[in-house]
C-alpha positions as a Markdown table, in Angstrom:
| # | Residue | x | y | z |
|---|---|---|---|---|
| 1 | Unk | -40.2 | -26.5 | 4.1 |
| 2 | Unk | -39.4 | -26.7 | 0.3 |
| 3 | Unk | -39.9 | -23.2 | 0.0 |
| 4 | Unk | -37.6 | -22.3 | 3.0 |
| 5 | Unk | -34.5 | -24.6 | 1.2 |
| 6 | Unk | -35.7 | -22.7 | -1.8 |
| 7 | Unk | -34.6 | -19.6 | -0.4 |
| 8 | Unk | -31.8 | -20.6 | 1.0 |
| 9 | Unk | -30.5 | -21.9 | -2.1 |
| 10 | Unk | -30.8 | -19.0 | -3.8 |
| 11 | Unk | -29.5 | -17.2 | -1.5 |
| 12 | Unk | -25.8 | -19.6 | -1.4 |
| 13 | Unk | -25.8 | -19.2 | -5.3 |
| 14 | Unk | -25.7 | -15.2 | -4.8 |
| 15 | Unk | -22.9 | -15.8 | -2.0 |
| 16 | Unk | -20.7 | -17.8 | -4.6 |
| 17 | Unk | -21.4 | -15.7 | -7.2 |
| 18 | Unk | -20.2 | -12.6 | -5.5 |
| 19 | Unk | -17.0 | -14.7 | -4.1 |
| 20 | Unk | -16.1 | -15.8 | -7.8 |
| 21 | Unk | -16.5 | -12.4 | -9.3 |
| 22 | Unk | -14.2 | -11.0 | -6.5 |
| 23 | Unk | -12.3 | -13.8 | -6.3 |
| 24 | Unk | -12.7 | -12.6 | -2.2 |
| 25 | Unk | -14.4 | -11.6 | 0.2 |
| 26 | Unk | -13.4 | -7.8 | -0.6 |
| 27 | Unk | -15.0 | -5.6 | -2.3 |
| 28 | Unk | -13.3 | -1.7 | -0.7 |
| 29 | Unk | -11.0 | 0.3 | -2.4 |
| 30 | Unk | -7.7 | -1.4 | -1.1 |
| 31 | Unk | -9.0 | -4.2 | -2.9 |
| 32 | Unk | -9.2 | -2.4 | -5.9 |
| 33 | Unk | -5.8 | -1.1 | -5.7 |
| 34 | Unk | -4.5 | -5.0 | -4.5 |
| 35 | Unk | -5.7 | -6.0 | -7.6 |
| 36 | Unk | -4.3 | -3.7 | -10.1 |
| 37 | Unk | -0.6 | -5.1 | -8.1 |
| 38 | Unk | -1.6 | -8.4 | -8.7 |
| 39 | Unk | -2.8 | -8.4 | -12.5 |
| 40 | Unk | 0.7 | -6.5 | -12.8 |
| 41 | Unk | 2.6 | -8.8 | -11.3 |
| 42 | Unk | 0.7 | -11.9 | -13.3 |
| 43 | Unk | 1.7 | -10.2 | -16.6 |
| 44 | Unk | -2.3 | -9.9 | -17.3 |
| 45 | Unk | -1.5 | -6.9 | -19.4 |
| 46 | Unk | -5.0 | -6.4 | -20.8 |
| 47 | Unk | -6.9 | -7.0 | -17.8 |
| 48 | Unk | -5.4 | -4.2 | -16.3 |
| 49 | Unk | -5.1 | -2.1 | -18.9 |
| 50 | Unk | -9.2 | -2.5 | -19.0 |
| 51 | Unk | -9.4 | -2.6 | -14.8 |
| 52 | Unk | -8.0 | 1.1 | -14.8 |
| 53 | Unk | -10.2 | 1.5 | -17.9 |
| 54 | Unk | -13.1 | 0.7 | -16.1 |
| 55 | Unk | -12.1 | 3.0 | -13.2 |
| 56 | Unk | -12.2 | 5.7 | -15.4 |
| 57 | Unk | -16.0 | 4.8 | -16.6 |
| 58 | Unk | -16.8 | 4.7 | -12.8 |
| 59 | Unk | -15.2 | 8.2 | -12.3 |
| 60 | Unk | -17.0 | 10.1 | -15.6 |
| 61 | Unk | -20.4 | 8.9 | -13.9 |
| 62 | Unk | -19.4 | 10.4 | -10.9 |
| 63 | Unk | -19.1 | 7.0 | -8.8 |
| 64 | Unk | -15.7 | 7.1 | -8.3 |
| 65 | Unk | -13.7 | 10.3 | -7.4 |
| 66 | Unk | -10.7 | 11.6 | -9.3 |
| 67 | Unk | -8.7 | 11.2 | -5.8 |
| 68 | Unk | -9.3 | 7.7 | -5.7 |
| 69 | Unk | -8.2 | 6.7 | -8.7 |
| 70 | Unk | -4.9 | 8.2 | -8.4 |
| 71 | Unk | -4.5 | 6.4 | -5.3 |
| 72 | Unk | -4.8 | 3.4 | -7.4 |
| 73 | Unk | -2.2 | 4.5 | -9.5 |
| 74 | Unk | -0.6 | 5.4 | -6.3 |
| 75 | Unk | -0.5 | 2.2 | -5.2 |
| 76 | Unk | 1.1 | 0.6 | -8.4 |
| 77 | Unk | 4.0 | 3.7 | -8.4 |
| 78 | Unk | 4.9 | 2.0 | -4.7 |
| 79 | Unk | 5.5 | -1.4 | -5.4 |
| 80 | Unk | 8.8 | -2.6 | -5.8 |
| 81 | Unk | 11.9 | -2.7 | -8.0 |
| 82 | Unk | 11.6 | -6.2 | -8.9 |
| 83 | Unk | 8.7 | -4.7 | -10.8 |
| 84 | Unk | 10.5 | -3.0 | -13.5 |
| 85 | Unk | 10.0 | -5.3 | -16.3 |
| 86 | Unk | 6.6 | -5.8 | -15.5 |
| 87 | Unk | 6.1 | -1.9 | -16.2 |
| 88 | Unk | 8.3 | -2.3 | -19.3 |
| 89 | Unk | 6.4 | -5.3 | -20.4 |
| 90 | Unk | 2.9 | -3.8 | -19.5 |
| 91 | Unk | 4.5 | -0.6 | -22.4 |
| 92 | Unk | 5.2 | -3.0 | -24.9 |
| 93 | Unk | 2.2 | -5.5 | -25.1 |
| 94 | Unk | -0.5 | -2.5 | -24.5 |
| 95 | Unk | 1.3 | 0.7 | -25.8 |
| 96 | Unk | -1.4 | 2.6 | -24.1 |
| 97 | Unk | -1.7 | 5.9 | -21.6 |
| 98 | Unk | -2.7 | 4.0 | -19.1 |
| 99 | Unk | 0.6 | 1.8 | -18.7 |
| 100 | Unk | 3.0 | 5.0 | -19.7 |
| 101 | Unk | 0.8 | 6.6 | -16.8 |
| 102 | Unk | 1.9 | 3.9 | -14.2 |
| 103 | Unk | 5.3 | 3.3 | -15.4 |
| 104 | Unk | 5.9 | 7.1 | -15.4 |
| 105 | Unk | 5.2 | 7.2 | -11.8 |
| 106 | Unk | 6.9 | 3.9 | -11.1 |
| 107 | Unk | 10.2 | 6.0 | -12.3 |
| 108 | Unk | 9.4 | 9.1 | -10.3 |
| 109 | Unk | 8.5 | 7.5 | -7.3 |
| 110 | Unk | 11.8 | 5.0 | -7.6 |
| 111 | Unk | 13.7 | 8.6 | -8.4 |
| 112 | Unk | 12.2 | 10.0 | -4.9 |
| 113 | Unk | 13.1 | 7.4 | -3.4 |
| 114 | Unk | 16.6 | 7.2 | -4.1 |
| 115 | Unk | 16.4 | 10.9 | -3.6 |
| 116 | Unk | 15.5 | 10.6 | 0.5 |
| 117 | Unk | 14.5 | 13.7 | 2.2 |
| 118 | Unk | 17.4 | 15.1 | 2.1 |
| 119 | Unk | 18.6 | 18.8 | 0.5 |
| 120 | Unk | 19.8 | 18.9 | -3.0 |
| 121 | Unk | 23.6 | 19.6 | -1.8 |
| 122 | Unk | 24.1 | 16.7 | 0.6 |
| 123 | Unk | 23.1 | 13.9 | -2.3 |
| 124 | Unk | 26.0 | 12.2 | -3.6 |
| 125 | Unk | 26.7 | 12.9 | -7.1 |
| 126 | Unk | 26.5 | 9.3 | -8.5 |
| 127 | Unk | 22.8 | 9.0 | -6.9 |
| 128 | Unk | 21.8 | 12.8 | -8.2 |
| 129 | Unk | 22.4 | 11.6 | -11.7 |
| 130 | Unk | 19.8 | 8.4 | -11.3 |
| 131 | Unk | 17.1 | 10.4 | -9.7 |
| 132 | Unk | 17.5 | 13.2 | -12.6 |
| 133 | Unk | 18.0 | 10.2 | -15.1 |
| 134 | Unk | 14.6 | 8.7 | -13.7 |
| 135 | Unk | 12.7 | 11.9 | -13.1 |
| 136 | Unk | 13.4 | 12.7 | -17.4 |
| 137 | Unk | 12.6 | 9.0 | -17.9 |
| 138 | Unk | 9.3 | 9.6 | -16.1 |
| 139 | Unk | 8.6 | 13.2 | -16.9 |
| 140 | Unk | 9.4 | 11.8 | -21.2 |
| 141 | Unk | 6.6 | 8.7 | -19.7 |
| 142 | Unk | 3.8 | 11.0 | -18.9 |
| 143 | Unk | 4.1 | 13.3 | -22.0 |
| 144 | Unk | 3.5 | 9.6 | -24.2 |
| 145 | Unk | 0.9 | 8.9 | -22.2 |
| 146 | Unk | -0.6 | 12.8 | -22.4 |
| 147 | Unk | -0.1 | 12.5 | -26.5 |
| 148 | Unk | -2.5 | 9.1 | -26.3 |
| 149 | Unk | -4.7 | 10.6 | -23.6 |
| 150 | Unk | -4.7 | 14.5 | -23.9 |
| 151 | Unk | -7.1 | 14.8 | -20.8 |
| 152 | Unk | -5.2 | 13.0 | -18.3 |
| 153 | Unk | -4.7 | 15.4 | -15.5 |
| 154 | Unk | -2.8 | 12.3 | -13.9 |
| 155 | Unk | -0.2 | 12.5 | -16.3 |
| 156 | Unk | 0.2 | 16.9 | -15.8 |
| 157 | Unk | 0.6 | 16.2 | -12.6 |
| 158 | Unk | 3.1 | 13.9 | -13.0 |
| 159 | Unk | 5.3 | 16.1 | -15.3 |
| 160 | Unk | 5.0 | 19.3 | -13.0 |
| 161 | Unk | 6.4 | 16.9 | -10.1 |
| 162 | Unk | 9.5 | 15.9 | -12.4 |
| 163 | Unk | 9.4 | 19.4 | -13.3 |
| 164 | Unk | 10.2 | 20.1 | -9.3 |
| 165 | Unk | 13.0 | 18.1 | -9.5 |
| 166 | Unk | 14.3 | 18.7 | -12.6 |
| 167 | Unk | 14.7 | 22.4 | -12.2 |
| 168 | Unk | 12.4 | 23.1 | -14.6 |
| 169 | Unk | 9.4 | 25.5 | -14.5 |
| 170 | Unk | 6.4 | 25.8 | -16.5 |
| 171 | Unk | 3.6 | 27.4 | -15.0 |
| 172 | Unk | 1.3 | 26.3 | -18.1 |
| 173 | Unk | 1.2 | 23.1 | -16.7 |
| 174 | Unk | -1.2 | 23.4 | -13.8 |
| 175 | Unk | -3.5 | 25.8 | -15.4 |
| 176 | Unk | -3.9 | 23.0 | -17.9 |
| 177 | Unk | -4.8 | 20.5 | -15.2 |
| 178 | Unk | -7.3 | 22.9 | -13.9 |
| 179 | Unk | -8.9 | 22.8 | -16.6 |
| 180 | Unk | -9.2 | 19.9 | -17.4 |
| 181 | Unk | -10.1 | 18.5 | -13.6 |
| 182 | Unk | -10.2 | 20.9 | -10.4 |
| 183 | Unk | -10.7 | 17.9 | -8.1 |
| 184 | Unk | -7.8 | 15.9 | -8.4 |
| 185 | Unk | -5.4 | 17.4 | -5.8 |
| 186 | Unk | -2.6 | 16.2 | -7.1 |
| 187 | Unk | -1.1 | 18.0 | -9.6 |
| 188 | Unk | -2.1 | 21.0 | -7.2 |
| 189 | Unk | -0.2 | 19.5 | -4.6 |
| 190 | Unk | 3.1 | 19.1 | -6.7 |
| 191 | Unk | 2.4 | 22.8 | -8.2 |
| 192 | Unk | 2.2 | 24.0 | -4.6 |
| 193 | Unk | 5.2 | 22.2 | -2.5 |
| 194 | Unk | 7.1 | 23.6 | -5.8 |
| 195 | Unk | 6.5 | 27.1 | -4.3 |
| 196 | Unk | 7.4 | 26.2 | -0.6 |
| 197 | Unk | 10.5 | 28.5 | 0.8 |
| 198 | Unk | 12.8 | 24.8 | 0.4 |
| 199 | Unk | 12.5 | 24.7 | -3.2 |
| 200 | Unk | 13.4 | 28.4 | -3.8 |
| 201 | Unk | 9.8 | 29.8 | -3.4 |
| 202 | Unk | 8.6 | 31.4 | -0.9 |
| 203 | Unk | 5.5 | 32.3 | 1.4 |
| 204 | Unk | 3.9 | 34.9 | 0.1 |
| 205 | Unk | 4.1 | 33.1 | -3.2 |
| 206 | Unk | 2.3 | 29.8 | -1.8 |
| 207 | Unk | -0.9 | 32.7 | -0.3 |
| 208 | Unk | -0.6 | 34.1 | -3.9 |
| 209 | Unk | -1.3 | 30.6 | -5.3 |
| 210 | Unk | -4.2 | 29.5 | -2.4 |
| 211 | Unk | -6.0 | 33.3 | -3.2 |
| 212 | Unk | -5.7 | 32.2 | -7.5 |
| 213 | Unk | -7.2 | 28.1 | -6.4 |
| 214 | Unk | -9.9 | 30.0 | -4.4 |
| 215 | Unk | -11.4 | 32.1 | -7.5 |
| 216 | Unk | -11.9 | 29.1 | -9.0 |
| 217 | Unk | -15.6 | 26.7 | -9.2 |
| 218 | Unk | -15.9 | 23.4 | -6.7 |
| 219 | Unk | -12.2 | 24.2 | -5.2 |
| 220 | Unk | -13.4 | 24.8 | -1.6 |
| 221 | Unk | -11.9 | 21.4 | -0.3 |
| 222 | Unk | -8.4 | 22.2 | -2.2 |
| 223 | Unk | -8.8 | 25.3 | -0.7 |
| 224 | Unk | -9.0 | 23.9 | 3.1 |
| 225 | Unk | -6.2 | 21.2 | 1.4 |
| 226 | Unk | -3.5 | 23.5 | 0.8 |
| 227 | Unk | -4.0 | 25.9 | 4.0 |
| 228 | Unk | -3.1 | 22.6 | 5.7 |
| 229 | Unk | -0.4 | 22.4 | 3.5 |
| 230 | Unk | 0.6 | 25.5 | 4.2 |
| 231 | Unk | 1.1 | 25.2 | 7.8 |
| 232 | Unk | 2.3 | 21.8 | 8.1 |
| 233 | Unk | 5.2 | 22.3 | 5.9 |
| 234 | Unk | 6.0 | 25.2 | 8.9 |
| 235 | Unk | 5.3 | 22.3 | 11.0 |
| 236 | Unk | 7.9 | 20.1 | 9.2 |
| 237 | Unk | 10.5 | 23.1 | 9.4 |
| 238 | Unk | 10.2 | 23.2 | 13.5 |
| 239 | Unk | 10.1 | 19.5 | 14.4 |
| 240 | Unk | 13.0 | 18.4 | 12.3 |
| 241 | Unk | 14.6 | 21.2 | 11.9 |
| 242 | Unk | 14.6 | 23.6 | 14.7 |
| 243 | Unk | 13.5 | 20.4 | 16.7 |
| 244 | Unk | 10.6 | 23.3 | 18.4 |
| 245 | Unk | 8.5 | 20.6 | 19.6 |
| 246 | Unk | 5.8 | 23.2 | 20.8 |
| 247 | Unk | 6.1 | 25.5 | 18.0 |
| 248 | Unk | 5.8 | 22.5 | 15.4 |
| 249 | Unk | 2.7 | 20.8 | 17.1 |
| 250 | Unk | 0.8 | 24.6 | 17.1 |
| 251 | Unk | 1.6 | 24.7 | 13.3 |
| 252 | Unk | 0.2 | 21.1 | 13.0 |
| 253 | Unk | -2.6 | 22.0 | 15.0 |
| 254 | Unk | -3.4 | 25.1 | 12.9 |
| 255 | Unk | -3.2 | 22.5 | 9.9 |
| 256 | Unk | -5.6 | 20.3 | 11.0 |
| 257 | Unk | -8.0 | 22.9 | 12.1 |
| 258 | Unk | -8.3 | 23.4 | 8.1 |
| 259 | Unk | -8.2 | 20.2 | 7.0 |
| 260 | Unk | -6.8 | 16.5 | 7.9 |
| 261 | Unk | -3.8 | 16.7 | 6.6 |
| 262 | Unk | -1.8 | 13.2 | 7.0 |
| 263 | Unk | 1.2 | 14.4 | 8.0 |
| 264 | Unk | -0.4 | 17.2 | 9.9 |
| 265 | Unk | -2.4 | 14.1 | 12.0 |
| 266 | Unk | 0.7 | 12.0 | 12.1 |
| 267 | Unk | 3.4 | 15.1 | 13.2 |
| 268 | Unk | 0.8 | 15.7 | 16.2 |
| 269 | Unk | 0.6 | 12.2 | 16.8 |
| 270 | Unk | 4.4 | 11.6 | 17.3 |
| 271 | Unk | 5.0 | 15.2 | 19.5 |
| 272 | Unk | 2.0 | 14.2 | 21.8 |
| 273 | Unk | 3.4 | 10.2 | 22.5 |
| 274 | Unk | 6.9 | 12.2 | 23.1 |
| 275 | Unk | 5.1 | 14.4 | 25.6 |
| 276 | Unk | 3.0 | 11.6 | 27.3 |
| 277 | Unk | -0.2 | 12.7 | 26.3 |
| 278 | Unk | -1.5 | 9.0 | 24.5 |
| 279 | Unk | -4.8 | 9.5 | 24.6 |
| 280 | Unk | -4.6 | 12.7 | 21.8 |
| 281 | Unk | -1.8 | 10.6 | 20.3 |
| 282 | Unk | -4.2 | 8.5 | 19.8 |
| 283 | Unk | -7.4 | 11.2 | 18.9 |
| 284 | Unk | -5.1 | 12.3 | 15.7 |
| 285 | Unk | -4.3 | 8.5 | 14.7 |
| 286 | Unk | -7.8 | 7.7 | 14.6 |
| 287 | Unk | -8.6 | 10.5 | 12.6 |
| 288 | Unk | -5.7 | 10.3 | 10.3 |
| 289 | Unk | -7.7 | 6.4 | 9.7 |
| 290 | Unk | -11.1 | 8.0 | 9.3 |
| 291 | Unk | -10.3 | 10.9 | 6.6 |
| 292 | Unk | -7.6 | 9.7 | 4.9 |
| 293 | Unk | -6.7 | 5.6 | 4.7 |
| 294 | Unk | -7.9 | 3.7 | 7.0 |
| 295 | Unk | -5.4 | 0.9 | 5.8 |
| 296 | Unk | -1.6 | 2.7 | 6.3 |
| 297 | Unk | 0.1 | 0.1 | 7.8 |
| 298 | Unk | 1.8 | 3.0 | 9.7 |
| 299 | Unk | -0.7 | 4.7 | 11.5 |
| 300 | Unk | -2.1 | 1.4 | 12.5 |
| 301 | Unk | 0.9 | 0.4 | 14.0 |
| 302 | Unk | 1.1 | 3.7 | 16.0 |
| 303 | Unk | -2.3 | 3.6 | 16.6 |
| 304 | Unk | -1.8 | 0.3 | 18.7 |
| 305 | Unk | 1.3 | 1.5 | 20.5 |
| 306 | Unk | -1.3 | 4.3 | 21.8 |
| 307 | Unk | -3.7 | 2.4 | 22.9 |
| 308 | Unk | -1.1 | 0.0 | 24.4 |
| 309 | Unk | 0.3 | 3.2 | 26.6 |
| 310 | Unk | -2.7 | 3.4 | 28.0 |
| 311 | Unk | -3.3 | 0.2 | 28.8 |
| 312 | Unk | -6.4 | 0.1 | 26.1 |
| 313 | Unk | -5.4 | -3.5 | 25.5 |
| 314 | Unk | -8.3 | -5.4 | 24.1 |
| 315 | Unk | -8.2 | -1.8 | 21.2 |
| 316 | Unk | -4.3 | -2.4 | 20.7 |
| 317 | Unk | -4.8 | -5.9 | 20.1 |
| 318 | Unk | -7.8 | -5.2 | 17.4 |
| 319 | Unk | -5.3 | -2.8 | 16.1 |
| 320 | Unk | -2.6 | -5.4 | 15.5 |
| 321 | Unk | -5.4 | -7.5 | 14.0 |
| 322 | Unk | -6.0 | -5.1 | 11.3 |
| 323 | Unk | -2.4 | -4.7 | 10.7 |
| 324 | Unk | -1.5 | -8.7 | 10.2 |
| 325 | Unk | -5.0 | -8.9 | 7.7 |
| 326 | Unk | -3.9 | -5.8 | 5.8 |
| 327 | Unk | -0.2 | -7.9 | 4.9 |
| 328 | Unk | -2.3 | -10.9 | 4.6 |
| 329 | Unk | -4.2 | -9.0 | 2.3 |
| 330 | Unk | -0.9 | -7.6 | 0.3 |
| 331 | Unk | 0.6 | -11.2 | -0.2 |
| 332 | Unk | -2.3 | -12.8 | -1.8 |
| 333 | Unk | -3.3 | -9.4 | -3.7 |
| 334 | Unk | -6.8 | -8.8 | -1.9 |
């Protein structure tokens, strides 16, 4: 009996230790993303730098992918504008590559939020000026970060993104990013989008770039991703431009056959739902959660609705419960 109690005591001590270390019962990627936001909001700048540095170490050891690390920075860039003073204080206190990188992406995201999805010609002059100002500030931060960490592929990706919106072009940047980290999607994605017809490029240029990426080692997944993006941009034009839903769905399905692109799956699900094919909509949304972000709020809510439309009430309630859990984790930084 004494041996049994000793085993139980040891087990409880281990559980308590895990909870103390993690601060909650979570240890998934969402937890790491939310932890960074929490550290920023609480102005624990040294710990924030340390957390990002530790993530880089894990990446170098092969325990964290470049794209997972990018998603953690993505979480920071999408915080509320109320975080502006904290980003500035982070830079002032730490003067680190991590601080400049995060603030740079935050500024680029704020610019994108102001710009919206409209063509440049439809943006009011005062908004257009603010967008350019923030894009330039973001680009400047990326340069500062790169000067402190010359192997920061995310910094180069940020410069490519900013250049696209500033009407600038520097083809050397994408080659630099590929030399540093050919597995990181974001710089490649940003350069590829700049080749879209809507941005002054052409489908011929897009296909030429895909072929170029295919000649590099270790880029098989990137090529699949770019092929999917090629058909997604066609699908979006038909879906929201000419309102050709059948044509858009065909493009989305072709995109998905290459790679489970988030926008293709989301767009296909919307059209399936409009057609009353809620089972297909649910299947697309399930794939989106499985292959991309399992905690994506829009997908969780849309999937719940697709389940309810099929009278799969228990599944719908399960998704709504997951939605509530996500919101609670966001509020608590878990």
